[in-house]
Residue frames as a rotation matrix with the C-alpha (Angstrom) as fourth column:
UNK 1
0.979 0.076 0.189 112.87
0.177 -0.775 -0.606 19.14
0.100 0.627 -0.772 76.70
UNK 2
0.188 -0.980 -0.063 116.40
0.964 0.172 0.204 19.78
-0.189 -0.099 0.977 75.72
UNK 3
0.679 -0.045 -0.732 117.91
0.024 -0.996 0.084 23.23
-0.733 -0.075 -0.676 76.01
UNK 4
0.758 -0.337 -0.559 120.33
-0.650 -0.319 -0.689 24.47
0.054 0.886 -0.461 73.38
UNK 5
0.839 -0.455 0.298 122.66
0.347 0.870 0.352 21.74
-0.419 -0.192 0.887 72.41
UNK 6
0.777 -0.554 0.298 125.27
0.060 -0.406 -0.912 24.10
0.626 0.727 -0.282 71.02
UNK 7
-0.208 -0.946 -0.250 128.63
0.574 0.088 -0.814 25.02
0.792 -0.313 0.524 72.37
UNK 8
0.333 0.240 -0.912 128.76
0.922 -0.287 0.261 26.49
-0.199 -0.927 -0.317 75.74
UNK 9
0.901 0.047 0.432 128.98
0.217 -0.910 -0.353 30.29
0.376 0.411 -0.830 75.60
UNK 10
-0.083 -0.983 -0.165 132.45
0.926 -0.014 -0.377 31.76
0.368 -0.184 0.912 75.86
UNK 11
0.457 0.160 -0.875 133.01
0.622 -0.761 0.185 34.69
-0.636 -0.629 -0.448 78.17
UNK 12
0.849 -0.237 0.472 133.84
0.266 -0.580 -0.770 37.86
0.456 0.779 -0.429 76.27
UNK 13
0.170 -0.902 -0.397 137.54
0.977 0.207 -0.052 38.56
0.129 -0.379 0.916 76.75
UNK 14
-0.318 -0.255 0.913 137.18
0.256 -0.951 -0.177 42.42
0.913 0.177 0.368 76.40
UNK 15
0.056 0.423 0.904 135.05
-0.703 -0.626 0.337 42.71
0.709 -0.655 0.262 79.56
UNK 16
-0.897 -0.438 0.049 135.90
-0.358 0.658 -0.662 39.41
0.258 -0.612 -0.748 81.37
UNK 17
-0.640 0.673 -0.370 132.33
0.575 0.739 0.350 38.24
0.509 0.011 -0.861 81.11
UNK 18
-0.690 0.355 -0.631 130.87
0.483 -0.424 -0.766 41.24
-0.540 -0.833 0.121 82.98
UNK 19
0.144 0.755 0.640 129.26
0.988 -0.143 -0.053 43.03
0.051 0.640 -0.766 80.07
UNK 20
0.982 0.152 -0.113 130.50
0.169 -0.973 0.156 46.43
-0.086 -0.173 -0.981 81.32
UNK 21
0.114 -0.979 0.168 133.77
0.902 0.031 -0.431 48.21
0.417 0.201 0.887 80.50
UNK 22
0.418 -0.025 -0.908 135.16
0.607 -0.736 0.299 51.12
-0.676 -0.676 -0.293 82.55
UNK 23
0.106 -0.371 0.922 135.58
0.828 -0.481 -0.289 54.32
0.551 0.794 0.256 80.45
UNK 24
-0.432 -0.368 0.823 137.23
-0.141 -0.874 -0.464 56.79
0.891 -0.316 0.326 82.60
UNK 25
-0.911 0.153 0.384 134.94
-0.384 0.028 -0.923 57.23
-0.152 -0.988 0.033 85.68
UNK 26
0.108 0.986 0.130 131.75
-0.855 0.159 -0.494 55.71
-0.507 -0.058 0.860 84.17
UNK 27
-0.571 -0.160 0.805 130.82
0.022 0.977 0.210 52.21
-0.821 0.138 -0.555 83.11
UNK 28
-0.103 0.527 -0.843 129.61
-0.967 -0.252 -0.039 51.51
-0.234 0.811 0.536 79.52
UNK 29
0.746 0.429 0.509 128.30
-0.255 0.890 -0.377 48.47
-0.615 0.152 0.774 77.83
UNK 30
-0.290 -0.888 0.357 130.98
0.009 0.371 0.929 46.31
-0.957 0.273 -0.100 76.24
UNK 31
0.169 0.346 -0.923 130.90
-0.905 -0.316 -0.284 46.90
-0.390 0.883 0.260 72.34
UNK 32
-0.766 -0.483 -0.424 132.20
-0.628 0.701 0.338 43.42
0.134 0.525 -0.841 71.51
UNK 33
-0.890 0.423 -0.169 129.47
0.448 0.881 -0.155 41.43
0.083 -0.213 -0.973 73.27
UNK 34
-0.343 0.814 0.469 126.75
0.000 -0.499 0.867 44.16
0.939 0.297 0.171 73.46
UNK 35
-0.280 0.216 0.935 126.57
-0.859 -0.490 -0.144 44.05
0.428 -0.844 0.323 77.22
UNK 36
0.714 0.577 -0.396 125.76
-0.416 0.805 0.424 40.30
0.563 -0.138 0.815 77.52
UNK 37
0.274 -0.702 0.657 129.18
-0.830 0.173 0.531 39.20
-0.487 -0.690 -0.535 78.77
UNK 38
0.104 -0.248 0.963 129.31
0.190 0.956 0.226 36.42
-0.976 0.160 0.147 76.23
UNK 39
-0.786 -0.452 -0.420 130.65
-0.364 -0.211 0.907 36.13
-0.499 0.866 0.001 72.66
UNK 40
0.261 0.956 -0.131 127.86
-0.616 0.060 -0.786 35.94
-0.743 0.286 0.605 70.12
């Protein structure tokens, strides 16, 4: 069985691949990647 043969996922540059962005004192989901940490 072969897993996805597509391109390797790129880390989201907005959140450095974490999926979370600091907004003031709380952390929120990155809007660009939807909290996954990877570009869609």
